[in-house]
GUFIVEX-128364 format. One record per residue (C-alpha): residue number from 1; z, x, y; chain; residue in one letter. Coordinates in nm, 2 decimals. Each point is the difference from the previous one (the first is absolute). Example, Ala and Ser with C-alpha at 12.3 -4.5 7.8 and 13.67 -1.06 7.14 Angstrom:
n_up_east_north_chain_res
1_0.78_1.23_-0.45_A_a
2_-0.07_0.14_0.34_A_s
REM end
This chain:
n_up_east_north_chain_res
1_-1.06_5.16_-6.74_A_m
2_-0.12_-0.34_0.13_A_k
3_0.08_-0.07_0.36_A_k
4_0.10_-0.34_0.13_A_l
5_0.00_-0.09_0.37_A_t
6_0.31_-0.17_0.11_A_t
7_0.04_-0.19_0.34_A_l
8_0.35_0.02_0.13_A_m
9_0.15_-0.23_0.28_A_l
10_0.26_0.17_0.22_A_l
11_0.24_-0.19_0.22_A_f
12_0.32_0.05_0.19_A_s
13_0.30_-0.23_0.00_A_c
14_0.31_-0.08_0.20_A_m
15_0.30_-0.23_-0.06_A_s
16_0.25_-0.11_0.26_A_l
17_0.28_-0.26_-0.05_A_w
18_0.12_-0.20_0.30_A_i
19_0.25_-0.28_0.05_A_n
20_0.00_-0.33_-0.19_A_a
21_-0.13_-0.20_0.29_A_q
22_-0.34_0.18_-0.01_A_e
23_-0.23_0.05_-0.30_A_p
24_0.01_0.32_-0.19_A_l
25_-0.26_0.28_0.06_A_k
26_-0.24_0.02_-0.29_A_h
27_-0.23_0.30_-0.06_A_e
28_-0.38_-0.03_-0.02_A_k
29_-0.11_0.13_-0.33_A_k
30_-0.24_0.01_-0.29_A_v
31_0.06_-0.22_-0.31_A_y
32_-0.14_0.04_-0.35_A_l
33_0.01_-0.34_-0.16_A_s
34_0.07_-0.06_-0.38_A_p
35_-0.38_-0.05_-0.05_A_d
36_-0.06_0.35_0.16_A_n
37_-0.15_-0.13_0.33_A_k
38_0.08_0.21_0.30_A_i
39_0.12_-0.19_0.31_A_y
40_0.06_0.18_0.34_A_i
41_0.14_-0.12_0.32_A_n
42_-0.31_-0.03_0.23_A_k
43_0.19_0.17_0.28_A_a
44_0.05_0.32_-0.20_A_l
45_-0.23_0.31_0.03_A_p
46_-0.20_0.11_-0.30_A_i
47_-0.07_0.36_-0.10_A_y
48_-0.24_0.09_-0.29_A_l
49_0.06_0.31_-0.21_A_r
50_-0.22_0.15_-0.26_A_l
51_0.14_0.12_-0.33_A_s
52_-0.14_0.11_-0.33_A_t
53_0.30_-0.11_-0.19_A_s
54_0.19_-0.32_-0.04_A_p
55_0.32_0.20_0.02_A_d
56_0.17_-0.07_0.34_A_k
57_0.14_0.36_0.00_A_k
58_-0.35_0.14_-0.01_A_d
59_-0.13_0.13_0.33_A_g
60_-0.22_-0.23_0.19_A_s
61_-0.22_0.04_0.31_A_i
62_0.00_-0.24_0.29_A_l
63_-0.35_-0.16_0.03_A_l
64_-0.17_0.05_0.34_A_k
65_-0.29_-0.20_0.14_A_s
66_-0.28_0.19_0.16_A_e
67_-0.19_-0.31_0.11_A_s
68_0.29_-0.21_0.13_A_t
69_0.29_0.23_0.07_A_p
70_0.13_-0.22_0.28_A_a
71_0.08_-0.28_-0.25_A_y
72_0.15_0.21_-0.28_A_a
73_0.33_0.17_-0.05_A_n
74_0.14_-0.25_0.04_A_p
75_-0.23_-0.28_-0.09_A_m
76_0.09_-0.37_0.01_A_y
77_-0.12_-0.29_-0.21_A_l
78_-0.19_-0.25_0.21_A_d
79_0.01_-0.31_-0.23_A_s
80_0.29_-0.21_-0.10_A_e
81_0.03_-0.02_-0.38_A_g
82_-0.27_0.16_-0.22_A_y
83_-0.13_0.34_0.11_A_n
84_-0.20_0.26_-0.19_A_t
85_-0.06_0.38_0.01_A_i
86_-0.34_0.08_-0.16_A_r
87_-0.19_0.30_-0.14_A_s
88_-0.37_-0.04_-0.10_A_p
89_-0.10_0.04_-0.27_A_w
90_0.20_-0.03_-0.32_A_a
91_-0.01_0.30_-0.23_A_v
92_0.07_-0.02_-0.37_A_d
93_0.32_0.18_-0.07_A_t
94_-0.13_0.15_-0.32_A_v
95_-0.37_0.08_0.07_A_t
96_0.06_0.07_0.37_A_k
97_-0.32_-0.19_0.07_A_k
98_-0.07_-0.29_0.24_A_t
99_0.06_-0.34_-0.16_A_v
100_-0.29_-0.23_-0.01_A_y
101_-0.04_-0.26_0.14_A_p
102_0.16_0.18_0.29_A_k
103_0.34_-0.13_0.12_A_q
104_0.27_0.10_0.24_A_d
105_0.33_0.14_-0.09_A_i
106_0.25_-0.24_0.17_A_i
107_0.37_0.06_0.08_A_f
108_0.16_-0.33_0.10_A_e
109_0.28_-0.01_0.26_A_v
110_0.15_-0.32_0.14_A_y
111_0.11_0.00_0.37_A_a
112_0.28_-0.23_0.10_A_d
113_0.12_-0.07_0.36_A_s
114_0.11_-0.36_-0.04_A_k
115_0.37_-0.08_-0.06_A_p
116_0.12_-0.25_-0.25_A_p
117_0.08_-0.36_0.10_A_s
118_0.34_-0.16_-0.10_A_t
119_0.08_-0.37_-0.03_A_t
120_0.32_-0.18_-0.07_A_t
121_0.07_-0.28_-0.25_A_e
122_0.30_-0.22_-0.03_A_y
123_0.05_-0.06_-0.37_A_s
124_0.30_-0.23_0.04_A_t
125_0.12_-0.24_0.27_A_g
126_-0.19_-0.21_0.26_A_e
127_-0.12_0.19_0.30_A_t
128_-0.09_-0.12_0.35_A_f
129_-0.14_0.18_0.30_A_a
130_0.12_-0.04_0.36_A_k
131_0.00_0.22_0.30_A_g
132_-0.13_0.31_-0.19_A_g
133_0.28_-0.03_-0.25_A_k
134_0.01_-0.12_-0.36_A_t
135_0.28_-0.25_-0.09_A_y
136_0.09_-0.07_-0.36_A_t
137_0.18_-0.29_-0.16_A_k
138_0.25_0.19_-0.21_A_g
139_-0.01_0.35_-0.14_A_a
140_-0.34_0.17_-0.04_A_v
141_-0.17_0.27_-0.20_A_t
142_-0.26_0.20_0.18_A_i
143_-0.29_0.18_-0.18_A_i
144_-0.20_0.27_0.18_A_l
145_-0.36_0.05_-0.12_A_k
146_-0.24_0.26_0.13_A_a
147_-0.37_0.06_-0.06_A_s
148_-0.23_0.29_0.09_A_d
149_-0.37_0.01_-0.03_A_k
150_-0.06_0.37_-0.08_A_t
151_0.26_0.24_-0.13_A_s
152_0.26_-0.27_-0.09_A_g
153_0.36_-0.07_0.10_A_v
154_0.25_0.28_-0.06_A_e
155_0.32_-0.17_0.13_A_n
156_0.13_-0.28_0.21_A_i
157_0.30_0.08_0.23_A_y
158_0.24_-0.24_0.15_A_y
159_0.31_0.00_0.23_A_s
160_0.24_-0.29_0.01_A_l
161_0.21_-0.07_0.31_A_n
162_-0.06_0.35_0.14_A_g
163_0.08_0.19_-0.32_A_g
164_-0.18_0.30_-0.13_A_s
165_-0.35_-0.04_-0.13_A_y
166_0.00_-0.04_-0.38_A_t
167_-0.28_-0.01_-0.25_A_v
168_-0.05_-0.36_-0.10_A_y
169_0.02_-0.05_-0.38_A_s
170_0.15_-0.34_-0.06_A_t
171_0.00_-0.34_0.19_A_p
172_0.26_-0.02_0.28_A_l
173_0.27_-0.27_-0.04_A_s
174_0.14_-0.14_0.32_A_l
175_0.31_-0.22_-0.07_A_q
176_0.22_-0.01_0.31_A_e
177_-0.04_-0.25_0.29_A_e
178_-0.11_0.24_0.28_A_q
179_-0.30_0.14_0.18_A_e
180_-0.17_0.29_-0.18_A_y
181_-0.25_0.25_0.14_A_s
182_-0.24_0.13_-0.26_A_l
183_-0.23_0.29_0.09_A_n
184_-0.26_0.12_-0.25_A_y
185_-0.33_0.19_-0.04_A_y
186_-0.21_0.15_-0.28_A_a
187_-0.15_0.35_-0.05_A_v
188_-0.30_0.08_-0.21_A_d
189_-0.05_0.30_-0.22_A_h
190_-0.16_0.22_0.27_A_v
191_0.27_-0.06_0.26_A_g
192_-0.15_-0.29_0.21_A_n
193_0.30_-0.20_0.12_A_a
194_-0.01_-0.36_0.10_A_e
195_0.13_-0.10_0.34_A_a
196_0.36_-0.12_-0.03_A_r
197_0.04_-0.38_-0.05_A_q
198_0.31_-0.19_0.09_A_e
199_0.13_-0.34_-0.13_A_n
200_0.29_-0.18_0.15_A_k
201_0.16_-0.22_-0.28_A_i
202_0.28_-0.24_0.05_A_i
203_0.18_-0.14_-0.30_A_i
204_0.10_-0.35_0.06_A_d
205_0.27_-0.13_-0.24_A_l
206_0.17_-0.26_0.22_A_s
207_-0.09_-0.35_0.11_A_p
208_0.03_-0.11_0.37_A_p
209_0.32_-0.14_0.15_A_m
210_-0.01_-0.33_0.19_A_t
211_0.26_-0.12_0.25_A_s
212_0.05_-0.34_0.15_A_l
213_0.09_-0.05_0.36_A_d
214_0.06_-0.32_0.21_A_i
215_-0.09_-0.01_0.36_A_t
216_0.12_-0.27_0.23_A_g
217_0.29_-0.24_-0.08_A_d
218_0.20_0.08_-0.30_A_i
219_0.36_-0.08_-0.11_A_f
220_0.10_0.13_-0.34_A_e
221_-0.30_-0.12_-0.21_A_n
222_-0.10_-0.28_0.23_A_v
223_-0.30_0.03_0.22_A_i
224_-0.17_-0.24_0.25_A_s
225_-0.35_-0.11_0.05_A_g
226_-0.04_0.27_0.26_A_r
227_0.09_0.28_-0.24_A_s
228_-0.24_0.22_-0.18_A_e
229_0.02_0.17_-0.34_A_i
230_-0.14_0.36_0.01_A_i
231_-0.08_0.20_-0.31_A_l
232_-0.03_0.38_0.03_A_n
233_-0.09_0.23_-0.28_A_a
234_0.01_0.38_-0.02_A_e
235_-0.15_0.23_-0.26_A_d
236_0.06_0.37_-0.06_A_k
237_-0.34_0.06_-0.15_A_g
238_-0.35_-0.12_0.08_A_m
239_0.13_-0.29_0.21_A_g
240_0.05_-0.38_-0.03_A_v
241_-0.29_-0.21_-0.11_A_d
242_0.13_-0.35_0.02_A_k
243_0.32_-0.20_0.03_A_i
244_0.01_-0.33_-0.19_A_f
245_0.24_-0.29_0.05_A_y
246_0.06_-0.35_-0.10_A_r
247_0.23_-0.28_0.13_A_i
248_0.19_-0.21_-0.26_A_d
249_-0.20_0.12_-0.30_A_s
250_-0.33_-0.11_0.15_A_s
251_-0.32_0.20_-0.03_A_t
252_0.02_0.37_0.08_A_w
253_-0.16_0.08_0.34_A_l
254_-0.10_0.33_0.16_A_s
255_0.23_0.07_0.30_A_y
256_-0.19_0.06_0.32_A_r
257_0.21_-0.14_0.29_A_l
258_0.36_-0.09_0.06_A_p
259_0.10_-0.33_-0.16_A_l
260_0.07_-0.26_0.27_A_a
261_0.31_-0.21_-0.06_A_g
262_-0.17_-0.31_0.16_A_y
263_-0.25_0.01_-0.29_A_a
264_0.27_-0.02_-0.27_A_i
265_0.16_-0.33_-0.07_A_s
266_0.36_-0.06_0.09_A_q
267_0.24_0.07_-0.29_A_g
268_0.10_0.26_-0.26_A_e
269_-0.27_0.25_-0.10_A_h
270_-0.05_0.32_-0.19_A_t
271_-0.25_0.27_0.07_A_i
272_-0.12_0.24_-0.26_A_d
273_-0.19_0.31_0.10_A_y
274_-0.12_0.34_-0.12_A_y
275_-0.25_0.27_0.10_A_a
276_-0.27_0.19_-0.18_A_v
277_-0.11_0.35_0.11_A_d
278_-0.35_0.14_0.00_A_l
279_0.05_0.16_-0.33_A_t
280_0.10_-0.32_-0.17_A_g
281_0.38_0.04_-0.02_A_h
282_0.16_-0.34_0.03_A_q
283_0.34_-0.05_0.14_A_e
284_0.27_-0.21_-0.17_A_t
285_0.00_-0.35_0.14_A_t
286_0.27_-0.07_0.26_A_h
287_0.14_-0.35_0.06_A_t
288_0.18_-0.12_0.31_A_s
289_0.15_-0.34_0.07_A_a
290_-0.01_-0.16_0.35_A_f
291_0.03_-0.34_0.17_A_y
292_-0.23_-0.12_0.27_A_v
293_0.20_-0.21_0.25_A_d
294_-0.22_-0.18_0.26_A_k
295_0.25_-0.28_0.07_A_t
296_0.21_0.02_0.32_A_p
297_0.37_-0.11_-0.01_A_p
298_0.09_-0.36_0.04_A_v
299_0.24_-0.10_0.27_A_m
300_0.23_-0.30_0.03_A_v
301_0.19_-0.08_0.32_A_q
302_0.30_-0.22_0.00_A_e
303_0.25_-0.13_0.27_A_l
304_0.36_0.07_-0.09_A_i
305_0.25_-0.25_0.14_A_g
306_-0.02_-0.35_0.13_A_k
307_-0.31_-0.13_0.18_A_s
308_-0.09_-0.32_0.18_A_f
309_-0.33_-0.18_-0.01_A_i
310_-0.10_-0.24_0.27_A_i
311_-0.34_-0.12_0.10_A_g
312_-0.16_0.19_-0.29_A_g
313_0.14_0.33_0.13_A_k
314_0.27_0.21_-0.16_A_e
315_0.26_0.15_0.23_A_y
316_0.25_0.27_-0.08_A_a
317_0.30_0.14_0.19_A_s
318_0.08_0.36_0.08_A_g
319_0.22_0.01_-0.31_A_r
320_-0.29_-0.04_-0.23_A_n
321_-0.16_0.29_-0.17_A_q
322_-0.35_0.07_-0.12_A_i
323_-0.03_0.16_-0.34_A_k
324_-0.33_0.15_-0.11_A_i
325_-0.04_0.06_-0.37_A_t
326_-0.30_0.20_-0.13_A_a
327_-0.09_0.06_-0.37_A_f
328_-0.29_0.19_-0.15_A_d
329_-0.19_-0.04_-0.33_A_n
330_0.01_0.37_-0.11_A_k
331_0.04_0.30_0.24_A_a
332_0.30_-0.15_0.17_A_g
333_0.08_-0.08_0.37_A_v
334_0.02_0.30_0.22_A_k
335_0.06_-0.14_0.35_A_e
336_0.01_-0.33_0.19_A_v
337_-0.06_-0.03_0.38_A_f
338_0.04_-0.30_0.23_A_y
339_-0.05_-0.10_0.36_A_s
340_0.17_-0.28_0.19_A_i
341_-0.20_-0.17_0.28_A_n
342_-0.25_0.29_0.02_A_n
343_0.26_0.27_0.04_A_a
344_-0.08_0.34_-0.16_A_p
345_0.03_0.01_-0.38_A_y
346_0.32_0.13_-0.14_A_v
347_0.10_0.08_-0.36_A_r
348_0.18_-0.28_-0.18_A_y
349_0.33_0.12_-0.15_A_e
350_0.20_-0.32_-0.05_A_k
351_0.02_-0.36_0.13_A_p
352_0.02_-0.02_0.38_A_f
353_0.14_-0.25_0.24_A_y
354_-0.21_-0.21_0.25_A_l
355_0.26_0.03_0.27_A_s
356_-0.24_0.20_0.23_A_d
357_-0.29_-0.25_-0.05_A_v
358_-0.06_-0.26_0.27_A_k
359_-0.26_-0.27_-0.02_A_g
360_-0.26_-0.03_-0.28_A_n
361_0.03_0.24_-0.28_A_l
362_-0.31_0.20_-0.10_A_l
363_0.06_0.22_-0.30_A_l
364_-0.25_0.26_-0.12_A_k
365_0.06_0.22_-0.31_A_a
366_-0.18_0.21_-0.25_A_y
367_0.10_0.20_-0.31_A_a
368_-0.13_0.32_-0.15_A_l
369_0.03_0.08_-0.37_A_d
370_0.03_0.36_-0.13_A_n
371_-0.38_0.05_-0.03_A_v
372_-0.08_-0.13_0.35_A_g
373_-0.10_-0.36_-0.07_A_n
374_0.09_-0.21_0.31_A_r
375_0.06_-0.37_0.03_A_t
376_-0.17_-0.19_0.28_A_e
377_0.22_-0.07_0.29_A_s
378_0.19_-0.33_-0.02_A_i
379_0.08_-0.21_0.31_A_e
380_0.24_-0.30_0.01_A_k
381_0.07_-0.15_0.34_A_g
382_0.12_-0.35_-0.07_A_e
383_0.16_0.01_-0.34_A_s
384_0.13_0.25_-0.25_A_l
385_0.00_-0.26_-0.28_A_t
386_-0.25_0.14_-0.25_A_i
387_-0.13_-0.21_-0.29_A_p
388_-0.13_0.15_-0.31_A_y
389_-0.19_0.31_0.09_A_v
390_-0.34_0.07_-0.15_A_d
391_-0.10_0.36_0.11_A_l
392_-0.27_0.10_-0.25_A_s
393_-0.36_-0.08_0.05_A_g
394_-0.24_-0.09_-0.29_A_p
395_-0.13_0.26_-0.24_A_s
396_-0.38_0.03_0.03_A_v
397_-0.22_0.15_-0.27_A_i
398_-0.37_0.05_-0.03_A_h
399_-0.26_-0.01_-0.28_A_s
400_-0.38_-0.01_-0.03_A_f
401_-0.26_-0.24_-0.15_A_t
402_-0.32_0.15_-0.12_A_g
403_-0.07_0.37_-0.06_A_r
404_0.23_0.27_0.13_A_s
405_0.04_0.37_-0.10_A_f
406_0.31_0.22_0.03_A_t
407_-0.04_0.37_0.02_A_m
408_0.33_0.20_0.03_A_r
409_0.19_-0.19_0.27_A_d
410_-0.31_-0.16_0.18_A_t
411_-0.13_-0.35_-0.08_A_v
412_-0.38_-0.05_0.05_A_f
413_-0.16_-0.35_0.04_A_i
414_-0.33_-0.15_0.10_A_s
415_-0.08_-0.28_0.24_A_s
416_-0.01_-0.23_-0.30_A_e
417_0.36_0.07_-0.08_A_t
418_0.25_-0.26_0.12_A_g
419_0.34_0.11_0.14_A_i
420_0.28_-0.24_-0.10_A_v
421_0.34_-0.01_0.17_A_l
422_0.31_-0.17_-0.15_A_k
423_0.35_-0.04_0.14_A_a
424_0.33_-0.11_-0.15_A_t
425_0.34_-0.08_0.16_A_d
426_0.31_-0.10_-0.19_A_n
427_0.19_-0.14_0.30_A_e
428_-0.16_-0.21_0.27_A_s
429_-0.34_0.02_-0.16_A_g
430_-0.34_0.13_0.11_A_v
431_-0.15_-0.14_0.32_A_n
432_-0.32_0.21_0.05_A_r
433_-0.17_0.33_-0.05_A_i
434_-0.19_0.19_0.27_A_e
435_-0.22_0.31_-0.05_A_y
436_-0.17_0.25_0.23_A_a
437_-0.28_0.24_-0.09_A_v
438_-0.01_0.34_0.16_A_d
439_0.22_-0.10_0.29_A_g
440_-0.17_-0.33_0.08_A_s
441_0.17_-0.31_0.12_A_e
442_0.19_-0.18_-0.28_A_p
443_-0.19_-0.27_-0.19_A_w
444_0.17_-0.28_-0.19_A_p
445_-0.06_0.04_-0.38_A_y
446_-0.12_-0.30_-0.20_A_s
447_-0.22_0.13_-0.27_A_d
448_-0.15_0.32_-0.14_A_a
449_-0.18_0.19_0.27_A_f
450_-0.28_0.26_-0.01_A_h
451_-0.08_0.32_0.20_A_l
452_-0.35_0.09_0.10_A_e
453_0.01_0.34_0.17_A_k
454_-0.01_0.31_-0.22_A_e
455_0.27_0.26_0.02_A_g
456_0.38_0.02_0.01_A_l
457_0.19_-0.32_0.10_A_h
458_0.37_-0.05_0.06_A_r
459_0.13_-0.35_-0.05_A_i
460_0.34_-0.09_0.15_A_h
461_0.16_-0.32_-0.13_A_t
462_0.29_-0.20_0.15_A_t
463_0.18_-0.27_-0.19_A_g
464_0.20_-0.27_0.19_A_y
465_0.27_-0.22_-0.16_A_d
466_0.11_-0.34_0.14_A_n
467_0.25_0.15_0.23_A_v
468_-0.25_0.26_0.13_A_e
469_0.14_0.30_-0.19_A_n
470_-0.28_0.24_-0.05_A_t
471_-0.10_0.28_-0.24_A_s
472_-0.28_0.25_0.04_A_h
473_-0.21_0.19_-0.25_A_a
474_-0.31_0.21_0.03_A_e
475_-0.26_0.12_-0.25_A_f
476_-0.33_0.18_0.03_A_a
477_-0.33_-0.05_-0.17_A_v
478_-0.34_0.17_0.02_A_v
479_-0.31_-0.23_0.01_A_l
480_-0.31_0.13_-0.17_A_d
481_-0.32_-0.21_0.01_A_n
482_-0.24_0.29_-0.05_A_t
483_-0.15_0.05_-0.34_A_g
484_-0.07_0.35_-0.16_A_p
485_-0.29_0.22_0.08_A_v
486_-0.25_0.05_-0.28_A_i
487_-0.18_0.33_-0.06_A_s
488_-0.29_0.06_-0.24_A_t
489_-0.13_0.34_-0.13_A_q
490_-0.30_0.06_-0.22_A_f
491_0.03_0.28_-0.25_A_s
492_-0.33_0.15_0.10_A_i
493_-0.20_0.02_0.32_A_r
494_-0.28_-0.25_0.07_A_s
495_-0.34_0.13_-0.11_A_a
496_-0.16_-0.18_0.29_A_g
497_-0.06_-0.36_0.11_A_t
498_-0.23_-0.29_-0.11_A_t
499_-0.09_-0.34_0.14_A_i
500_0.08_-0.27_-0.24_A_n
501_-0.02_-0.37_0.09_A_e
502_-0.01_0.09_0.37_A_g
503_0.30_0.23_-0.01_A_k
504_0.02_0.37_0.03_A_t
505_0.21_0.12_-0.28_A_l
506_0.14_0.34_-0.11_A_d
507_-0.14_0.11_-0.33_A_v
508_0.22_0.15_-0.28_A_y
509_-0.06_0.11_-0.36_A_p
510_0.11_-0.22_-0.29_A_g
511_0.30_0.22_-0.08_A_h
512_0.16_-0.06_0.34_A_v
513_0.37_-0.10_0.02_A_v
514_0.16_-0.19_0.29_A_i
515_0.36_0.07_0.09_A_f
516_0.20_-0.26_0.19_A_l
517_0.31_0.07_0.20_A_s
518_0.22_-0.19_0.24_A_c
519_0.27_0.07_0.26_A_t
520_0.23_-0.23_0.19_A_d
521_0.20_0.13_0.30_A_d
522_0.30_-0.23_-0.03_A_i
523_0.10_-0.17_-0.33_A_t
524_-0.23_0.19_-0.23_A_g
525_-0.29_-0.07_-0.24_A_f
526_0.06_-0.25_-0.28_A_d
527_-0.32_-0.07_-0.19_A_a
528_-0.38_0.03_0.03_A_m
529_-0.28_-0.21_-0.15_A_y
530_-0.38_0.03_-0.02_A_y
531_-0.30_-0.20_-0.09_A_s
532_-0.34_0.15_-0.09_A_l
533_-0.31_-0.20_0.08_A_n
534_0.20_-0.32_0.03_A_g
535_0.15_0.02_-0.35_A_n
536_0.36_-0.08_-0.08_A_t
537_0.25_0.18_0.21_A_e
538_0.19_0.28_-0.18_A_k
539_0.32_0.19_0.09_A_k
540_-0.08_0.36_0.09_A_y
541_0.17_0.25_-0.23_A_t
542_-0.25_0.28_-0.05_A_a
543_-0.32_0.13_0.16_A_p
544_-0.30_-0.23_-0.03_A_i
545_-0.30_0.13_-0.19_A_g
546_-0.25_-0.06_-0.28_A_n
547_-0.27_-0.16_0.22_A_f
548_-0.32_-0.10_-0.18_A_p
549_-0.26_0.20_0.19_A_a
550_-0.27_-0.16_0.22_A_g
551_0.17_-0.26_0.20_A_g
552_0.15_-0.11_0.33_A_n
553_0.38_-0.03_-0.02_A_y
554_0.24_-0.19_0.22_A_n
555_0.37_0.09_-0.02_A_l
556_0.25_-0.23_0.15_A_e
557_0.36_0.13_0.04_A_i
558_0.32_-0.18_0.08_A_r
559_0.34_0.17_0.06_A_a
560_0.35_-0.14_0.05_A_l
561_0.32_0.15_0.14_A_d
562_0.36_-0.09_-0.11_A_k
563_0.00_-0.31_0.23_A_l
564_-0.33_-0.14_-0.13_A_g
565_-0.20_0.11_0.31_A_n
566_-0.36_0.04_-0.11_A_e
567_-0.30_0.21_0.11_A_c
568_-0.35_0.00_-0.13_A_h
569_-0.29_0.25_-0.02_A_k
570_-0.35_-0.03_-0.13_A_e
571_-0.25_0.28_-0.07_A_i
572_-0.36_0.00_-0.13_A_d
573_-0.18_0.28_-0.18_A_f
574_-0.28_0.07_-0.24_A_f
575_0.02_0.17_-0.34_A_v
576_-0.32_0.18_-0.13_A_t
577_-0.14_-0.01_-0.35_A_f
REM end
C-alpha cells in the first residue's frame, strides 16, 4: 500500500457575542479557499503531524524538532502572505527514486494578520461633510464595500442607531429626516476583524426658515430712516449658507448686515427674501410690504378770535386762543408739544387761551409722528399770521460720469469719475446744493467733482430751497486708482543665463510656455493684453508658446481692472535652438 504524507493544521476557536454597541467577537481560524489554497490567521499556532494515509481518522504522529525544539510545537509563520513548508528532495511516487533535476517538495500556506478595510459610498443624494458628520440633501442609499489583501473578505457587519450588528448584504436606504449613527466593520476568512468605524449621517429634507424683524421706529408697516430691517434664518440640518433679498424687484443681493432705513428712499416698498442652506435647499420666497417715512409732521398755528394790528405788530387779547394743527404724510401724528415764553414744554391737547401771557409772545412747538420723525421747533414772537407754508426741502440725487462699477451694494469709482449732484423742488424752487466729503466742511456744488484719495468715502449732500428748507442725503463710494498686479510663470525652469545685446537673460527651451495671471484687490481683474517683440498687441486668453528657437524675446504685458486702471510689466528672455 502506497503511503502519502499529509500535513495537518490544528487550531482552537472561541466565539463570544456581546452587545450591539461593540463589534462581535470573531474566531481566528484556518480557511480553505475554493481554489484549494490554505489561509491561516498569522496569530494561530501550527502543529505538524505525520500520517501515512489521507484519511483524517487514520492515526497520526505529532512531528517534533530535534534541532529547533524551542520554536516548534507550536510553531508560527513569520511572513505575511505566502509561506512554504519544504522537504528535499522530490521522490517519484511510482519509482520511489529521487527526481532529477532535483527539486523541493513544497507545501504552500498563506499567513494573514491584516484585517480588511471598509469604505462607504453614497449611491443617491448629494453629500456634504461638516464637523465630522455627513449631511445629505434628501434621502440617501449607502453602499458598504470591503477589501482584503490575503484571505479575502468573509462578511461586513453593521449597526444602525445602536441596533444589533447585522451581516451587510444589501445597500442601506435612509429616508427620514434625522441623524443616523452607522457603525460597521469587516472580517476576513481567517477571523481578522477591522476596527469599528462610525459615520454620523444627517438626512436634510427641509429648507431654512427666514424671519424678518424691524428694530427702531415702527408703526404698523411704516418705518423711519432710523429703523433697520434684520433678516434671520435658521436651518435644522447642515446650517444656513446665504440669505438673499431684493427691494422692489431689483437685483438679488446677498444679505450681510441689517438694511438701514436711511439708505432706502421714502415711500412704499416691498422686500423679497429667502435663504439657502449648505446642502442647497432653497426656501420659498417671502414678500413683505413696508413704507419708509422720513418726513416729520407739518404744523400750522393760527390765532382764534379777533386781533388788532398796529405798527406792524399784531396784538391779541386774553380771550384769543392759539390752535396748533399738525398733519403727517404717512405714519400719522403721535404727539404735539409747545412752550410759551420759554416755559417747560407741555403736551398740546386742544386750543388754549392767552390769558396768562403778558408782553411779547414767544411760541415754540414741535410734533412727533408715530415713527419718531420730529419737526423743527417753530418760534413766533410778533405775529401768528402764517402765509403759505413750504416745509419740504429739495430732493437731491447723485449720478456718475465716466467709469463706475457696482458690486453688490458698493459703488467703485476712480479719480477720473465725476460725481454729479442734481436737486429738484416743486414748491419754492432750488436755491443751492452743498456737499461734504468724509465729514469735511460743506462746499457749494456747481459742477461734477472728483475724488483723489483711495478708499471708502462718505458724501453728505444738503439741498436748500428758496425759503431755506433743507433735505439731506448720504451715499458712499470706494475710490480705486490702483491697477491689477501681473504675475508671470514659465512652464519649465530656466536652463541658465546668457548675455544677449548687453542683457543677462534666462534661457529656456523652445517648447517653453508662459502663463500670465492677474489679481486686483478691490474691483477685480477685467482684461489682459500682451505684445511680443513689439508686434501688435493681443488679448491674453491662453498660455503663450510656440517660440521659434534661437532668439531674444521681449514680452510687454498690460492689465486693466473693472474701472480701467492699468498696470504694465515687461520681461526679457532667451529661447535656445
